[in-house]
C-alpha positions in Angstrom: 0.0 0.0 0.0 3.0 2.3 0.3 2.7 5.1 -2.3 5.5 5.1 -4.9 6.8 8.1 -6.7 7.5 8.1 -10.4 10.9 6.5 -10.3 10.0 3.8 -7.7 6.9 2.9 -9.6 8.9 2.7 -12.8 11.5 0.6 -11.0 8.9 -1.8 -9.6 7.0 -2.0 -12.9 10.3 -2.7 -14.8 11.2 -5.5 -12.4 7.7 -7.1 -12.8 7.9 -6.7 -16.5 11.3 -8.3 -16.8 10.1 -11.1 -14.4 7.3 -11.9 -16.7 9.4 -11.6 -19.9 12.1 -13.9 -18.5 9.6 -16.5 -17.2 7.6 -16.5 -20.5 10.6 -16.6 -22.7 12.2 -19.3 -20.7 9.1 -21.4 -21.1 9.2 -20.9 -24.8 13.0 -21.5 -25.1 12.9 -24.7 -23.3 9.9 -26.0 -25.4 10.8 -24.8 -28.9 12.6 -26.9 -31.5 13.9 -23.9 -33.4 14.6 -20.3 -32.2 15.5 -17.1 -34.0 19.2 -16.2 -34.2 18.9 -13.2 -31.8 17.3 -15.3 -29.1 19.5 -17.1 -26.5 19.6 -20.9 -26.7 19.5 -21.4 -23.0 17.1 -20.0 -20.4 17.9 -16.9 -18.4 19.2 -17.9 -14.9 19.8 -14.5 -13.2 16.9 -12.3 -14.1 19.0 -9.7 -15.8 18.7 -8.7 -19.5 19.9 -6.0 -21.8 17.6 -3.6 -23.8 18.4 -5.5 -27.0 17.5 -8.8 -25.3 14.3 -7.3 -24.1 13.3 -6.4 -27.6 14.3 -9.8 -29.1 12.5 -11.7 -26.3 9.5 -9.5 -26.6 9.3 -10.4 -30.3 9.6 -14.1 -29.4 6.8 -13.8 -26.9 4.6 -11.9 -29.3 5.1 -14.7 -31.9 4.2 -17.5 -29.5 1.7 -16.1 -27.0 -1.5 -14.6 -28.2 -3.1 -12.6 -26.7 -0.6 -10.9 -24.4 -2.3 -10.4 -21.0 -3.6 -6.8 -20.8 -1.9 -6.5 -17.3 1.4 -7.0 -19.0 0.7 -4.5 -21.7 -0.1 -2.0 -18.9 3.3 -2.6 -17.4 4.9 -1.9 -20.8 2.9 1.3 -21.0 3.8 2.3 -17.4 7.5 1.9 -18.1 7.4 3.7 -21.4 5.4 6.7 -20.0 7.7 7.1 -17.0 10.8 7.3 -19.3 9.2 9.7 -21.8 8.0 12.0 -19.1 11.4 12.3 -17.6 13.1 12.8 -21.0 10.7 15.5 -21.9 11.3 17.3 -18.6 15.0 17.2 -19.0 14.8 18.4 -22.6 12.9 21.4 -21.4 15.7 22.2 -19.0 18.2 22.5 -21.9 15.8 23.8 -24.6 18.1 26.8 -25.3 21.2 24.7 -25.6 21.2 21.4 -27.5 22.6 18.5 -25.6 24.0 15.7 -27.9 23.8 13.1 -25.1 20.1 13.7 -24.6 19.4 13.8 -28.3 21.2 10.5 -28.7 19.3 9.0 -25.8 16.0 10.1 -27.1 16.6 8.6 -30.5 17.6 5.3 -28.9 14.7 5.6 -26.4 12.1 6.2 -29.1 13.4 3.3 -31.1 13.2 1.1 -28.0 9.6 2.2 -27.4 8.6 1.7 -31.0 10.1 -1.8 -31.1 8.1 -2.9 -28.0 4.8 -1.4 -29.1 5.0 -2.7 -32.6 5.6 -6.3 -31.5 3.0 -6.6 -28.7 -0.8 -6.7 -28.9 -3.3 -7.5 -26.3 -6.9 -8.4 -25.8 -9.1 -5.9 -24.0 -11.3 -8.7 -22.8 -8.5 -10.3 -20.7 -9.7 -10.0 -17.1 -6.7 -11.5 -15.3 -5.1 -9.1 -12.8 -1.4 -8.5 -12.5 -0.8 -10.6 -9.4 -2.4 -13.6 -11.2 -0.4 -13.1 -14.3 2.9 -12.8 -12.4 2.7 -15.2 -9.6 0.0 -17.8 -10.4 0.7 -20.6 -12.9 -0.4 -18.5 -15.8 1.7 -20.3 -18.4 -0.5 -23.3 -18.0 -3.3 -21.4 -19.7 -1.4 -19.3 -22.2 -2.1 -20.1 -25.8 1.2 -21.1 -27.5 1.6 -21.7 -31.2 1.6 -25.5 -31.4 3.7 -25.5 -34.6 6.7 -24.3 -32.6 6.4 -26.9 -29.8 7.8 -30.4 -30.5 5.4 -33.3 -30.1 4.9 -34.3 -26.4 7.0 -31.2 -25.4 5.4 -29.0 -22.7 2.4 -31.4 -22.3 2.0 -33.4 -19.2 0.1 -36.7 -18.8 -3.1 -34.8 -19.0 -2.1 -32.9 -22.1 -1.9 -29.5 -20.4 0.2 -26.7 -21.8 3.6 -25.6 -20.7 4.2 -25.1 -17.0 6.3 -22.2 -15.6 10.0 -22.6 -15.6 10.4 -23.6 -12.0 12.5 -26.3 -10.3 9.4 -28.3 -9.2 7.9 -28.2 -12.6 11.2 -29.3 -14.2 11.4 -32.2 -11.8 7.9 -33.2 -12.6 8.6 -33.2 -16.3 11.8 -35.2 -15.9 9.9 -37.7 -13.7 7.2 -38.1 -16.3 9.6 -38.7 -19.1 10.7 -41.9 -17.4 7.5 -42.9 -15.8 3.9 -43.4 -16.7 2.3 -41.4 -19.4 2.8 -41.4 -23.2 5.1 -44.0 -24.6 8.5 -42.9 -25.6 9.2 -42.6 -29.3 11.6 -45.0 -31.0 13.6 -44.6 -34.2 16.6 -42.9 -35.6 15.5 -39.4 -34.6 14.7 -40.3 -31.0 18.0 -39.4 -29.5 18.1 -36.0 -31.3 14.6 -35.2 -30.1 15.5 -36.2 -26.6 18.5 -33.9 -26.7 16.3 -31.0 -27.8 13.9 -31.7 -25.0 16.5 -31.9 -22.3 15.9 -29.4 -19.5 18.5 -27.0 -18.1 20.4 -28.2 -15.1 18.3 -28.1 -12.0 20.9 -26.0 -10.2 20.6 -23.2 -12.7 16.8 -23.3 -12.5 17.0 -23.2 -8.8 19.2 -20.1 -9.0 16.5 -18.3 -11.0 13.8 -19.5 -8.6 15.8 -17.9 -5.7 15.9 -14.5 -7.4 13.3 -12.1 -5.9 11.1 -10.1 -8.3 12.8 -6.9 -7.2 16.2 -8.2 -8.6 14.9 -8.7 -12.1 16.2 -5.7 -14.1 17.5 -4.3 -17.4 21.3 -4.2 -17.6 22.0 -0.5 -18.3 24.9 1.1 -20.2 26.2 4.4 -18.9 23.6 6.3 -20.9 20.8 4.3 -19.4 22.2 4.7 -15.8 22.2 8.5 -16.4 18.6 8.4 -17.6 17.5 6.4 -14.5 19.2 8.9 -12.2 17.5 11.8 -13.9 14.2 10.0 -13.5 15.0 9.4 -9.8 15.9 13.0 -9.1 12.8 14.4 -10.9 10.5 12.0 -9.1 11.9 12.8 -5.7 11.6 16.6 -6.3 8.1 16.1 -7.6 7.2 14.1 -4.4 8.5 16.6 -2.0 6.8 19.5 -3.8 3.5 17.7 -3.5 4.0 16.7 0.1 5.2 20.1 1.1 2.0 21.6 -0.3 -0.1 19.2 1.7 1.7 19.9 4.9 1.4 23.6 4.5 -2.4 23.1 4.4 -2.1 21.0 7.5 -0.2 23.7 9.5 -2.7 26.2 8.2 -5.4 24.1 9.8 -3.5 24.2 13.0 -3.2 28.0 13.0 -6.6 28.9 11.6 -8.9 26.0 12.2 -7.7 24.7 15.6 -6.5 21.4 14.3 -4.6 19.8 17.2 -0.9 20.4 16.5 0.0 16.8 17.6 -2.0 15.6 14.6 0.0 17.8 12.3 3.2 16.8 14.0 2.5 13.1 13.5 1.5 13.5 9.9 4.6 15.6 9.2 6.7 12.8 10.7 5.1 10.4 8.2 5.7 12.7 5.3 9.4 13.2 6.2 9.7 9.4 6.5 8.2 9.0 3.1 10.8 11.3 1.6 13.6 9.6 3.5 12.5 6.1 2.3 11.9 7.2 -1.2 15.4 8.6 -1.5 17.0 5.6 0.2 15.1 3.2 -2.1 16.1 5.2 -5.2 19.7 6.0 -4.5 20.6 2.5 -3.6 21.0 2.2 -7.3 23.3 5.2 -7.4 25.9 5.0 -4.6 27.6 8.3 -3.7 24.9 10.4 -5.5 22.4 10.6 -2.7 23.2 14.0 -1.1 20.8 16.9 -1.5 23.5 19.0 -3.3 24.1 16.3 -5.9 20.3 16.0 -6.5 20.0 19.8 -6.9 23.1 20.1 -9.2 21.6 17.4 -11.4 18.1 18.9 -11.8 19.4 22.5 -12.2 22.6 21.6 -14.1 24.5 23.3 -11.3 22.9 26.7 -11.9 19.6 27.4 -10.2 19.4 30.9 -11.7 19.6 29.5 -15.2 17.1 26.8 -14.4 14.5 29.4 -13.4 11.8 29.5 -16.0 12.5 25.9 -17.2 9.8 24.4 -14.9 6.2 25.4 -15.1 3.0 24.4 -13.4 -0.3 24.7 -15.2 -3.9 24.6 -14.2 -6.3 23.0 -16.6 -10.1 23.4 -16.7 -11.8 20.0 -17.4 -15.2 19.6 -19.0 -17.9 17.7 -17.0 -17.5 14.6 -19.2 -13.7 14.8 -18.7 -13.2 14.7 -22.5 -12.0 18.3 -23.1 -9.6 20.5 -21.3 -8.5 24.1 -21.4 -5.3 25.6 -19.9 -6.4 28.5 -17.7 -3.2 29.3 -16.0 0.5 28.5 -16.4 3.3 29.8 -14.2 7.0 29.2 -14.1 7.7 27.9 -10.6 10.1 29.5 -8.3 13.0 27.0 -8.6 14.8 28.1 -5.4 11.6 28.0 -3.4 10.0 24.8 -4.6 13.3 22.9 -4.9 14.1 23.9 -1.2 17.3 25.7 -2.2 16.7 28.6 0.2 16.4 26.2 3.1 19.5 24.3 2.1 21.6 27.4 1.8 20.4 28.7 5.2 21.4 25.4 6.8 24.9 25.4 5.1 25.4 29.0 6.1 24.5 28.3 9.7 26.8 25.3 10.0 29.7 27.1 8.3 29.2 30.1 10.7 28.9 27.9 13.8 32.1 25.9 12.8 34.1 29.2 12.7 34.1 29.6 16.5 32.3 26.6 18.0 31.2 29.1 20.7 27.5 28.8 20.1 27.5 32.5 19.1 27.3 33.9 15.6 30.4 35.5 14.0 30.3 39.3 13.8 29.6 39.0 10.1 26.6 36.7 10.7 25.4 38.7 13.7 25.2 41.8 11.6 22.8 40.0 9.3 20.4 38.3 11.7 20.4 40.3 15.0 17.4 42.5 14.2 14.9 39.7 13.4 11.4 41.0 14.3 8.8 38.4 15.0 6.0 41.0 14.5 7.0 42.1 11.0 3.9 42.8 8.8 4.5 40.2 6.1 1.6 41.4 4.1 3.2 44.8 3.6 6.8 43.5 3.4 8.4 43.1 -0.1 9.3 39.6 -1.3 12.9 40.3 -0.6 12.1 41.5 2.9 10.1 38.3 3.5 12.9 36.1 2.3 15.4 37.8 4.5 13.0 37.7 7.5 12.7 33.9 7.0 16.4 33.4 6.6 17.2 35.4 9.8 14.7 33.3 11.7 16.0 30.0 10.4 19.6 30.7 11.4 18.7 32.2 14.8 16.4 29.2 15.5 19.2 26.7 14.5 21.6 28.4 16.9 19.2 27.8 19.8 18.5 24.3 18.7 22.2 23.3 18.6 23.0 25.2 21.8 20.3 23.5 23.9 20.9 20.0 22.3 24.7 20.1 22.9 24.4 21.7 26.3 24.8 18.5 28.3 28.2 17.7 26.7 29.4 21.3 26.6 28.7 21.7 30.3 30.4 18.4 31.2 33.5 19.9 29.6 33.3 23.3 31.1 31.9 22.6 34.5 33.3 19.1 35.3 36.5 19.2 33.4 35.6 16.3 31.1 37.3 16.2 27.7 34.8 15.2 25.2 35.8 16.0 21.6 32.6 17.6 20.3 33.3 16.6 16.7 33.5 13.0 17.7 30.5 12.8 20.0 27.7 10.5 18.9 24.7 13.0 18.9 22.2 10.5 17.5 19.2 9.1 19.3 21.1 5.8 19.7 24.1 7.4 21.2 25.1 7.5 24.9 23.8 11.0 25.5 20.2 10.3 24.4 19.3 9.3 27.9 19.7 12.9 29.0 16.5 14.6 27.9 17.0 18.1 26.3 14.2 18.2 23.8 10.9 16.5 22.7 10.0 15.7 19.1 13.1 16.7 17.1 15.9 14.7 18.6 17.0 13.0 15.4 17.0 16.2 13.4 18.8 18.1 16.3 21.4 15.4 16.5 22.1 15.6 12.7 22.5 19.4 12.7 24.6 19.3 15.9 26.9 16.7 14.4 27.5 18.9 11.3 27.9 22.1 13.4 30.6 20.5 15.6 32.9 19.5 12.8 36.1 21.3 12.1 35.9 24.4 9.9 36.2 23.5 6.3 34.9 20.0 6.8 33.0 18.5 3.9 29.5 18.5 5.4 27.5 18.9 2.2 27.6 15.3 1.2 26.1 14.4 4.6 23.0 16.5 4.1 20.4 14.3 2.6 17.1 15.4 0.9 14.9 14.5 3.8 17.0 16.7 6.1 16.2 19.7 4.0 12.6 18.7 3.6 12.3 18.6 7.4 13.9 22.0 7.9 11.6 23.4 5.3 8.6 22.0 7.1 9.8 23.5 10.4 10.2 27.0 8.8 6.9 26.7 6.9 5.0 26.1 10.1 6.0 29.6 11.4 5.5 31.5 8.1 2.0 30.0 7.7 1.1 30.9 11.3 2.0 34.5 10.3 -0.1 34.4 7.2 2.5 33.6 4.6 2.4 30.4 2.5 4.1 29.3 -0.7 2.3 27.9 -3.7 3.9 26.5 -6.9 1.1 28.1 -8.9 0.4 31.3 -7.0 3.8 32.0 -5.5 3.7 34.0 -2.2 0.2 33.6 -0.8 -0.5 36.2 1.9 -3.5 36.6 4.3 -4.0 38.2 7.7 -2.4 36.1 10.6 -4.8 34.3 12.9 -5.9 36.5 15.7 -5.3 34.3 18.7 -3.1 31.5 17.7 -0.2 30.4 19.9 2.2 27.6 18.9 2.1 26.3 22.5 -1.7 26.2 22.6 -2.1 22.4 22.7 1.1 21.8 24.7 -0.2 24.0 27.4 -3.6 22.2 27.5 -1.7 18.9 27.8 0.5 19.9 30.7 -1.7 22.6 32.3 1.2 24.3 34.0 -1.0 26.9 35.6 -3.7 24.4 36.8 -6.4 26.3 34.9 -8.4 23.1 34.1 -8.9 20.8 37.1 -8.7 17.0 36.4 -7.1 17.5 33.0 -3.5 18.5 33.0 -0.7 15.8 33.2 1.5 17.7 35.7 -1.1 18.1 38.4 -2.4 14.6 38.1 1.0 13.1 39.0 1.0 15.0 42.3 -2.5 13.9 43.2 -1.9 10.3 42.3 1.1 10.4 44.7 -1.2 11.2 47.6 -3.4 8.1 46.9 -0.3 5.9 46.5 0.7 7.0 50.0 -2.8 6.2 51.4 -2.8 2.8 49.8 0.7 2.1 51.2 -0.5 3.0 54.7 -3.6 0.8 54.2 -1.3 -2.2 53.5 1.4 -1.2 55.9 4.0 -0.6 53.2 4.9 3.0 52.5 7.1 2.0 49.6 4.4 -0.1 48.0 4.2 2.2 45.0 7.6 3.9 45.1 8.8 2.4 41.8 5.6 3.3 40.0 5.6 6.8 41.2 9.2 7.2 40.3 8.4 6.4 36.6 5.7 9.1 36.5 7.8 11.6 38.5 10.7 11.3 36.0 8.4 11.9 33.1 6.8 14.8 34.9 10.3 16.3 35.4 11.1 16.0 31.7 7.8 17.6 30.7 8.3 20.5 33.1 11.8 21.3 31.9 11.9 20.3 28.2 8.4 20.3 26.7 7.0 23.7 25.6 9.5 25.4 27.8 13.1 24.6 28.7 15.7 25.4 31.2 17.3 27.3 28.4 14.8 30.2 28.7 16.2 30.9 32.2 19.8 30.5 31.1 22.1 27.5 31.2 25.6 27.9 32.7 28.3 28.4 30.1 25.8 28.2 27.3 25.1 31.4 25.2 21.6 32.8 25.8 18.8 32.3 23.4 19.1 34.2 20.1 15.5 35.4 20.7 16.1 36.8 24.2 15.3 40.3 23.0 11.7 39.3 22.3 11.1 35.9 23.9 13.8 33.8 25.6 11.6 30.7 24.9 11.7 31.5 21.2 12.8 28.0 20.3 9.3 26.8 21.2 7.3 30.0 21.0 8.3 30.6 17.4 8.0 27.0 16.2 4.5 25.5 15.7 6.3 22.5 14.2 8.4 21.8 17.3 5.4 22.2 19.5 3.5 19.8 17.3 6.1 17.0 17.1 7.0 17.6 20.8 3.4 17.2 21.9 3.1 14.1 19.8 6.1 12.5 21.6 4.7 13.8 24.9 1.3 12.1 24.3 3.0 8.9 23.3 5.3 8.9 26.3 2.4 9.7 28.7 0.4 6.8 27.3 3.3 4.4 27.4 4.4 5.2 31.0 0.8 5.5 32.3 0.1 1.9 31.2 3.3 0.7 32.6 2.1 1.9 36.0 -1.6 0.9 35.3 -0.4 -2.6 34.8 1.0 -2.7 38.3 -2.3 -1.7 39.8 -5.3 -4.0 40.2 -7.9 -1.3 40.5 -8.7 -0.8 36.8 -9.5 -4.5 36.1 -11.4 -4.9 39.4 -13.6 -1.9 38.8 -14.5 -2.8 35.2 -15.5 -6.3 36.4 -17.5 -4.9 39.3 -19.2 -2.3 37.0 -20.1 -4.9 34.5 -21.7 -7.1 37.1 -23.6 -4.2 38.7 -25.0 -3.3 35.2 -25.8 -6.9 34.3 -27.7 -7.4 37.6 -29.5 -4.1 37.5 -27.9 -2.4 40.4 -26.7 0.3 37.9 -29.4 1.1 35.3 -27.3 3.4 33.1 -23.6 2.4 32.6 -21.2 4.9 34.1 -19.3 6.5 31.2 -15.7 6.1 32.3 -15.9 2.4 33.1 -18.1 1.6 30.1 -15.6 3.4 27.8 -12.7 1.5 29.3 -14.5 -1.7 28.7 -15.2 -0.8 25.1 -11.7 0.5 24.3 -9.8 -2.3 26.0 -12.0 -5.3 26.0 -9.2 -8.0 25.9 -7.5 -6.3 28.8 -10.3 -7.1 31.1 -12.0 -10.2 29.7 -10.9 -13.5 28.1 -11.0 -12.9 24.3 -12.8 -9.7 25.0 -16.1 -11.5 25.8 -18.0 -9.7 28.5 -19.5 -12.1 31.0 -23.2 -12.1 31.9 -22.9 -14.6 34.8 -20.2 -16.4 36.9 -18.5 -13.1 37.5 -16.0 -14.3 40.1 -14.9 -17.1 37.8 -14.5 -14.6 35.0 -12.1 -12.5 37.1 -10.2 -15.6 38.1 -9.8 -16.7 34.5 -8.5 -13.3 33.4 -6.0 -13.0 36.2 -4.8 -16.6 35.6 -3.7 -15.7 32.1 -1.5 -12.7 33.0 1.4 -12.1 30.6 3.8 -9.3 30.0 2.5 -6.7 29.6 0.1 -8.0 32.1 -3.3 -6.6 31.1 -3.0 -3.7 28.7 -1.4 -4.5 25.3 -3.3 -2.1 23.0 -1.1 0.5 21.4 -2.3 4.0 20.7 -2.3 4.9 17.0 0.6 7.3 17.7 2.6 4.4 19.3 1.8 2.1 16.4 3.0 4.7 13.9 6.2 5.4 15.8 7.0 1.7 16.3 6.7 1.3 12.6 9.2 4.0 11.9 6.4 6.3 10.7 5.9 3.9 7.8 2.2 3.0 7.6 3.0 -0.1 5.6 4.9 -1.6 8.5 2.1 -1.2 11.0 0.9 -4.8 11.8 -2.7 -5.6 11.5 -2.8 -6.3 15.2 -2.0 -2.7 16.0 -4.6 -1.2 13.7 -7.8 -0.2 15.5 -11.1 -1.0 13.9 -12.9 0.9 12.7 -10.2 3.0 11.0 -9.5 4.2 7.5 -6.2 2.4 7.4 -7.9 -0.8 8.4 -10.7 -0.3 5.9 -8.1 0.4 3.2 -6.2 -2.7 4.0 -9.4 -4.8 3.9 -10.2 -3.2 0.5 -6.8 -4.5 -0.8 -7.4 -8.0 0.5 -7.6 -10.7 -2.2 -10.9 -12.3 -3.0 -11.2 -16.1 -3.2 -14.1 -18.3 -4.3 -15.5 -20.7 -1.8 -15.2 -24.2 -3.4 -18.4 -25.4 -1.8 -20.8 -22.4 -2.2 -19.1 -20.7 -5.2 -19.4 -17.4 -3.5 -16.7 -14.8 -3.3 -15.1 -14.2 0.0 -12.1 -12.4 1.4 -8.9 -14.2 2.3 -8.4 -14.7 6.0 -6.4 -11.8 7.5 -6.4 -10.5 11.0 -8.5 -7.5 10.1 -11.0 -9.5 8.1 -11.3 -12.0 10.9 -11.8 -9.2 13.5 -14.6 -7.7 11.4 -16.2 -11.1 10.9 -16.1 -11.7 14.6 -18.1 -8.5 15.0 -20.8 -9.9 12.7 -19.8 -8.0 9.5 -20.3 -10.4 6.5 -17.8 -10.6 3.7 -20.3 -9.1 1.3 -20.5 -5.9 3.3 -16.7 -5.8 3.6 -16.3 -6.1 -0.2 -18.8 -3.4 -0.8 -16.8 -1.1 1.5 -13.8 -1.8 -0.7 -15.4 0.5 -3.4 -14.7 3.4 -1.1 -10.9 3.2 -1.7 -9.7 5.1 -3.6 -12.5 7.7 -3.5 -12.6 11.2 -4.9 -11.7 12.8 -1.6 -9.1 10.3 -0.5 -8.0 8.3 -3.5 -6.2 8.8 -6.8 -8.1 10.4 -9.6 -7.0 9.4 -13.1 -5.7 12.2 -15.2 -8.3 13.0 -17.8 -7.5 11.8 -21.3 -7.7 15.3 -22.7 -5.0 16.5 -20.2 -2.8 13.5 -20.9 -2.9 14.1 -24.6 -2.0 17.7 -24.2 1.0 16.7 -22.2 2.4 13.9 -24.4 5.8 14.8 -25.9 5.9 15.3 -29.7 6.8 12.2 -31.6 5.4 9.8 -29.0 2.1 7.9 -28.8 -0.2 7.7 -25.8 -0.3 4.3 -24.1 -3.3 2.9 -22.3 -3.4 3.6 -18.6 -5.7 1.3 -16.7 -8.4 2.9 -14.5 -8.3 2.5 -10.7 -9.4 -1.0 -9.8 -8.4 -2.5 -13.1 -5.9 -5.3 -13.6 -2.6 -3.5 -14.4 -0.4 -1.1 -12.6 -0.5 0.3 -9.0 -3.7 2.1 -8.1 -3.2 2.6 -4.4 -3.4 5.9 -2.7 -1.0 8.7 -3.7 1.3 10.2 -1.0 -1.0 13.1 -0.3 -4.1 10.9 -0.1 -2.3 8.4 2.2 -1.4 11.3 4.5 -5.0 12.5 4.5 -6.2 9.0 5.4 -3.7 8.7 8.2 -4.5 12.2 9.4 -8.1 11.2 9.9 -7.0 8.1 11.9 -4.4 10.0 13.9 -7.0 12.8 14.7 -9.4 10.1 15.9 -6.7 8.8 18.3 -5.6 12.2 19.6 -8.9 14.0 19.8 -11.6 12.2 17.9 -13.9 9.2 18.1 -11.2 6.6 19.2 -9.3 8.9 21.6 -6.8 6.6 23.2 -4.2 9.3 23.3 -6.5 12.0 24.6 -7.2 10.5 28.0 -5.2 11.5 31.0 -4.6 8.0 32.4 -2.9 9.3 35.5 -6.0 11.2 36.4 -8.0 8.0 35.6 -5.8 6.0 38.0 -6.4 8.6 40.6 -10.2 8.2 40.0 -9.9 4.4 40.4 -8.1 4.6 43.7 -10.4 7.3 44.9 -13.5 5.1 44.2 -12.0 2.2 46.1 -11.3 4.6 49.0 -15.1 5.4 48.9 -16.0 1.7 48.9 -13.7 1.2 51.9 -15.1 4.1 53.9 -18.8 3.2 53.3 -18.4 -0.5 53.8 -16.4 0.0 57.0 -19.2 2.2 58.4 -21.8 -0.6 58.0 -19.3 -3.4 58.9 -20.1 -5.3 55.8 -19.1 -8.9 56.2 -17.2 -9.0 52.9 -15.2 -5.9 53.9 -14.4 -7.3 57.3 -13.2 -10.6 55.8 -11.0 -9.0 53.1 -9.6 -6.2 55.2 -9.5 -7.6 58.8 -9.9 -11.4 59.2 -8.8 -13.4 56.2 -5.0 -13.6 56.0 -5.3 -14.6 52.3 -6.0 -11.0 51.4 -3.5 -9.3 53.8 -1.4 -7.9 51.0 -4.1 -7.6 48.4 -7.1 -6.2 50.3 -8.8 -4.6 47.3 -8.5 -7.7 45.2 -10.1 -9.7 48.0 -13.0 -7.3 48.3 -13.7 -7.3 44.6 -13.4 -11.0 44.2 -15.7 -11.7 47.2 -18.2 -9.2 45.8 -18.2 -10.8 42.4 -18.4 -14.3 43.8 -20.7 -14.0 46.7 -22.8 -11.1 45.5 -23.7 -9.8 48.9 -26.7 -7.5 48.4 -25.6 -4.8 50.9 -22.1 -4.7 49.5 -23.4 -4.4 45.9 -25.8 -1.6 46.8 -23.0 0.4 48.4 -20.7 -0.1 45.5 -23.4 0.8 43.0 -24.2 4.0 44.9 -20.5 5.0 45.0 -20.0 4.3 41.3 -22.5 7.1 40.8 -21.1 9.4 43.5 -20.3 11.2 41.3 -20.8 9.6 37.9 -17.4 9.8 36.1 -17.3 10.2 32.3 -14.5 9.6 29.9 -14.6 13.3 29.0 -13.9 14.3 32.6 -10.2 13.5 32.1 -9.2 14.3 28.6 -6.4 16.8 28.0 -8.4 18.9 25.6 -11.5 21.1 26.1 -13.5 18.8 23.8 -13.2 16.0 21.3 -13.9 16.4 17.5 -15.9 14.5 15.0 -14.4 13.3 11.8 -16.0 16.1 9.7 -14.3 18.8 11.8 -10.9 17.5 11.0 -11.3 18.0 7.2 -8.8 20.6 6.1 -8.8 23.6 3.8 -5.7 23.4 1.6 -3.4 26.2 0.9 -3.9 25.8 -2.9 -7.3 24.2 -3.1 -8.4 23.2 -6.6 -12.0 23.5 -7.8 -13.6 20.0 -8.5 -13.3 20.6 -12.2 -9.6 21.6 -12.3 -6.3 19.9 -12.0 -2.7 21.1 -11.8 0.2 19.5 -13.6 3.9 20.3 -13.1 
């Protein structure tokens, strides 16, 4: 499901195409009596072929296999279109200066295309999808010209056609030739025919069987390698331009529409990971050419100024029937802006300046440029030059603060303790020894990278270490501020200006989460830790062990300390010994956070994730949660509570398997149900459900790596995965059904039939989340002169990849993340420390009221039965569930409703959102009947 940019899709489709060509041609070669002179006499055993071989093998296949599966023709078209698009783009770059290499490549390329298209023809009625054609035994049903196949060759005992060239198939054929079946022929030509029919050695066949599809490729000459690199560079830039535009819209929603900044931070992390993975997957083919500078020198030919005007973006008006198009606007994009050259130069200038002194202070020359940065500059009235300078000054000042705070722990060890750490050699990464010392939330990897570059010796070659995703991330950081001040960037419209939001503060959501000033009782994390400590102490006194919860409280206290000092605010704002003061001290010494919505968003995301993780570490050491949910369920089932109490009903719904075996809520035998659940304790003991944020982080912000077991249902990601599940036919009923997967089985267990699940598959992709095919009229207008337009299969058809685009995948994940943070499945919104406090408080109420009436169950659990001496609350709950003493249950029911606690009582935010409220308004929204093409 991972979206692929132009180059990665081309690379995948090429591998699949070569895989099919090799398999098909091998089957023909091993079964044919005579072969053309330009075709190899032995099967391919390594999955690699040259362009000339591809042409000759394609001719061979076209002669013997008719019709060619339409899915394979779609692969040919996909590969051809990717190459022509890239060549045309590169030709535009050098339109004013002829390039013999490109001209030569285009002639060769066009010849290659024409050869393929002239030799292959397909049937539009072929309904086989690509997966079937590639990986199922398709050669058993291909129609092969019988005149080219020797008698008995390729036919088994049942007369079936040729099988795939696989080791097992070869072994079967060899066994059949000496066993039962058709009688062997005799005569003077028998030996010759047997020689012709002899199969390749099993070892060679096995070698090919071991080659993964991804390793099938065209062997390129130098010209071909250059072409592929150009394609990779163009695809990567196109991807980051599109994702940057989407993220700008997201941060606009944070500033103007009150989207929770943790949602934008998490989605930004996913987008950055997408760029990083795309670059890594592409440049594995081009070692030593993966730096941002190499990419940029390639696309601009080393001169961004001359490249200006060579790239355009156009908006096309599309007729309602999508048959006609009219170009309504065309603009030359700002190359330095859209290709992130400004951000790259700012980073390089900062690192170079920092290296000059290693003091954490700008040089005099740099200070003269950046010292007068004004956070309140009216960007609407400023000129374009003034805006660009304002942004550059902010970027360099902010990077100084980032590196100074991140390196402070090691610098202070040197200056205050006399240690001798060589700053250029320190491992600043998140896997290094200093990561255990918290200085920051949300940006530790990026801060480690920049600090490593800044600490190198002056003149060090740092440019090759700066990768595309580093610059993309810096650009996102800077964009988040400019957007919050009313300035965004559009490829089509250039600088887009609007009044800044009236009351937006970057720390808005961080402050709600922590509630440093205790403005919202029962909500903020910091206060809840202090209150829980008091109930821990009371429980310790009850059991005669004041250290009973010391370890659990220590975990939360450490997290509380880190939040106080490093999330939203930092010790840096008050000054750190021997560390230069903040570059923003003249306006706000906490400028690192106050002037960075991005840092606040990703910092809050990590804070929510850490709060969830450590809260459940503690919750798993306490019995109260499980006991109260079991008690609440029994009281509801037996009618003591007529309307379920929100907090406990919500916990039961959100974490069913944590409380009950297989998540099945008992309606009787309540004591036995508790015993059965506690008898199956594992690690983690009760709570195994990850929040969506935790699942994304554990998968490296790669949605494809999130296991089905960590995907909540319902969710858009879960629904999309189900929509991609293969269909099978039940051999008994003949009805279509979905293959068994964890998500499918979970939905079946909820009573959703396969028929409904398959109907839901039609929702992906959809117009507001999925990929829309480019109208034929637009495609024809874009086709390079001298080329013909191939057939692109529509979404849901049998060829090509029709998953979600990068932007649409981000939108899908944004909805799910929003549901987790502040929506309809709000696991990350709940303050579980406050919830634990509420649980312990309720047991304290039980104990007080039952003690007053000297209830026999209370007396037994708390005073007389030594079995419960160290687990009094467990004893009380078990006895109540098992013996169901009426007096005890009435008291408990009354206290459950004194007061009634709801899930909403302890969320971090002022309210939760529905799915519609999280829909965004994009920076460069298009009308429904328009599309933009770069």
